[in-house]
C-alpha positions in Angstrom: 91.7 113.1 118.4 92.3 109.7 116.8 91.3 109.5 113.2 88.6 107.0 112.2 90.1 104.0 110.5 87.6 104.4 107.6 89.3 107.6 106.7 92.5 105.8 105.8 93.2 106.1 102.1 94.2 103.3 99.7 97.5 105.2 99.1 98.2 105.2 102.9 97.5 101.5 103.2 99.7 100.6 100.2 102.5 102.8 101.4 102.3 101.4 104.9 102.5 97.8 103.6 105.4 98.7 101.3 107.1 100.7 104.0 107.5 103.8 101.8 106.0 107.3 101.3 105.0 107.9 97.7 101.9 110.2 98.4 101.6 113.7 97.1 102.5 116.2 99.8 102.9 120.0 100.3 105.7 121.3 98.2 105.5 118.6 95.5 104.3 121.1 93.0 107.6 123.0 93.2 109.6 122.8 90.0 113.4 122.5 90.0 113.9 123.6 86.4 111.9 124.1 83.2 112.0 120.4 82.4 110.7 119.5 85.8 107.1 118.6 86.5 104.9 118.6 89.5 104.6 115.3 91.3 101.7 113.1 90.6 101.7 109.5 91.6 100.3 106.6 89.4 97.2 105.0 90.9 98.0 102.1 93.2 94.7 100.5 92.1 95.7 100.7 88.4 99.2 99.3 89.0 97.7 96.4 90.9 95.5 95.6 87.9 98.2 96.2 85.3 100.8 93.9 86.9 98.2 91.2 87.4 97.0 91.1 83.8 100.4 91.8 82.3 102.6 89.8 84.7 106.3 89.9 84.9 108.3 87.0 83.6 111.7 85.7 84.7 114.3 88.1 83.3 112.0 91.1 83.0 113.5 94.5 83.7 111.3 97.6 84.0 112.5 101.2 83.6 110.4 104.1 84.8 111.3 107.6 83.4 110.4 110.3 85.8 109.9 107.8 88.6 109.2 110.4 91.3 109.2 108.7 94.7 109.2 105.2 93.2 105.7 103.9 93.4 105.8 102.1 90.1 109.2 100.5 91.0 107.9 99.2 94.3 104.7 97.8 92.8 106.8 96.1 90.1 109.0 94.6 92.7 105.9 93.4 94.7 104.7 91.7 91.5 108.0 89.8 91.1 109.9 92.0 88.7 113.6 91.1 89.3 115.2 94.3 88.2 113.9 97.9 88.1 115.4 101.2 87.1 114.1 104.6 88.0 115.2 108.0 86.6 114.3 111.2 88.5 115.3 114.7 87.6 114.2 116.4 90.8 116.9 116.3 93.4 114.6 116.7 96.4 112.3 114.0 95.1 115.3 111.8 94.4 116.2 112.0 98.1 112.8 110.8 99.1 113.2 108.0 96.5 116.5 106.9 98.0 115.0 106.7 101.4 112.0 104.8 100.1 114.2 102.2 98.4 116.2 101.6 101.6 113.0 101.3 103.7 111.3 99.0 101.2 114.3 96.7 101.0 114.6 96.6 104.8 111.1 95.2 105.0 110.7 93.2 101.8 114.3 91.9 101.4 116.5 92.2 98.3 114.6 90.1 95.8 114.6 93.0 93.3 117.7 94.8 92.1 117.1 98.6 92.1 119.0 101.0 89.8 118.0 104.6 90.6 119.6 107.7 89.1 119.2 111.4 89.7 119.2 112.4 86.0 116.9 113.8 83.4 115.2 111.2 81.2 116.9 112.1 77.9 120.4 111.7 79.5 119.5 108.3 81.1 121.7 105.4 79.9 119.3 102.7 78.8 120.4 99.3 80.2 120.5 96.8 77.3 118.6 94.3 79.5 115.6 96.6 80.1 112.5 95.4 78.2 109.6 97.3 79.8 109.5 101.0 79.8 107.0 103.0 81.9 105.9 106.7 81.3 103.4 108.9 83.2 103.8 111.8 80.8 106.7 113.3 82.8 108.0 115.7 80.1 107.2 117.3 76.7 107.2 115.4 73.5 110.6 116.7 72.3 112.3 115.1 75.4 110.1 112.1 75.1 111.1 111.6 71.5 114.8 111.6 72.5 114.1 108.9 75.2 112.4 106.8 72.6 115.3 107.1 70.3 117.6 106.0 73.1 115.4 103.0 73.6 115.5 102.2 69.9 119.3 102.4 69.9 119.5 99.9 72.8 117.1 97.6 71.1 119.1 97.7 67.9 122.3 97.0 69.9 120.6 94.1 71.7 117.4 92.9 70.0 114.7 91.8 72.4 111.0 91.9 73.0 110.1 95.2 74.5 106.9 97.1 75.6 106.3 100.8 76.3 103.7 101.3 78.9 101.9 104.7 78.9 99.7 105.9 81.7 97.4 108.8 80.8 99.2 109.5 77.6 98.4 112.7 75.7 97.8 113.0 71.9 101.2 114.2 71.0 102.9 111.3 72.7 100.7 108.7 71.0 101.0 110.4 67.7 104.8 110.3 67.9 104.8 106.7 68.9 102.4 105.8 66.1 105.0 106.9 63.7 108.0 105.5 65.5 110.0 102.7 63.9 109.7 99.3 65.5 106.7 99.8 67.7 103.1 99.1 67.2 100.1 100.3 69.2 98.9 97.0 70.7 96.5 98.2 73.5 94.7 101.5 73.9 92.0 101.9 76.5 89.9 105.1 76.8 88.0 106.0 79.9 84.8 108.1 79.8 84.2 110.5 82.6 80.5 111.5 83.2 79.6 114.9 84.8 76.4 116.2 86.2 75.6 118.3 83.2 75.7 115.0 81.2 78.8 116.1 79.2 81.2 113.2 78.5 84.9 113.7 78.4 87.0 111.0 76.8 90.4 110.6 78.4 93.2 108.5 77.0 93.7 106.2 79.9 96.4 103.7 79.1 98.3 102.4 76.1 100.8 99.8 75.4 103.2 99.8 72.4 105.4 96.9 71.7 107.7 95.4 69.0 106.0 92.0 69.3 102.3 90.9 69.0 100.7 90.8 72.4 96.9 91.3 72.0 96.2 87.7 73.1 98.3 88.3 76.2 96.4 91.2 77.9 92.8 91.9 78.3 92.7 95.7 78.0 89.3 96.2 79.5 90.4 94.7 82.8 92.6 97.8 83.1 89.6 100.1 83.3 88.6 101.4 86.7 
């Protein structure tokens, strides 16, 4: 029986347009090793908002640590980011990522340079041109701290304006970055979830840390959804 068009999800529509498959599927909860994590994709709706209110400029280079099947990379490319890097530890997931990159470029051309690597985040070589770093809490704070130190070394080697973009950050991650040299918390948006028993849960929704002032550049409340 043919499925009603109204049942088509936002994820399916975006994936179809981008010519990729980044949705969560059966088996995505399998872990390859102790540092691996289950697959959970960043909201397309959120990324659409983020890259509209915090647009890419000429020369921008976004790196996604724990990039999964590449959703953030493709949305960055769609919003005119000229270079993207994705680091994914899970071999099976990386295979899907490779296929997605090929299919995306086949349909949308080669306006974005893709650098994807099957490696763990703390071993990833930070390109000294990268200036935007995206995290969806893919690993524990000890590994995260090593990645931040690698970024700091790159920025020391080649000083430049840089921003760290955190989607659904936990308390340990933000506490570490609050004490890290060179970065300041510029934007932090909390979302409140209401339940039937009227209890309210506050969830750290999104945060941006940067080594340059940017409060006048982004309206944080536009990122709520």
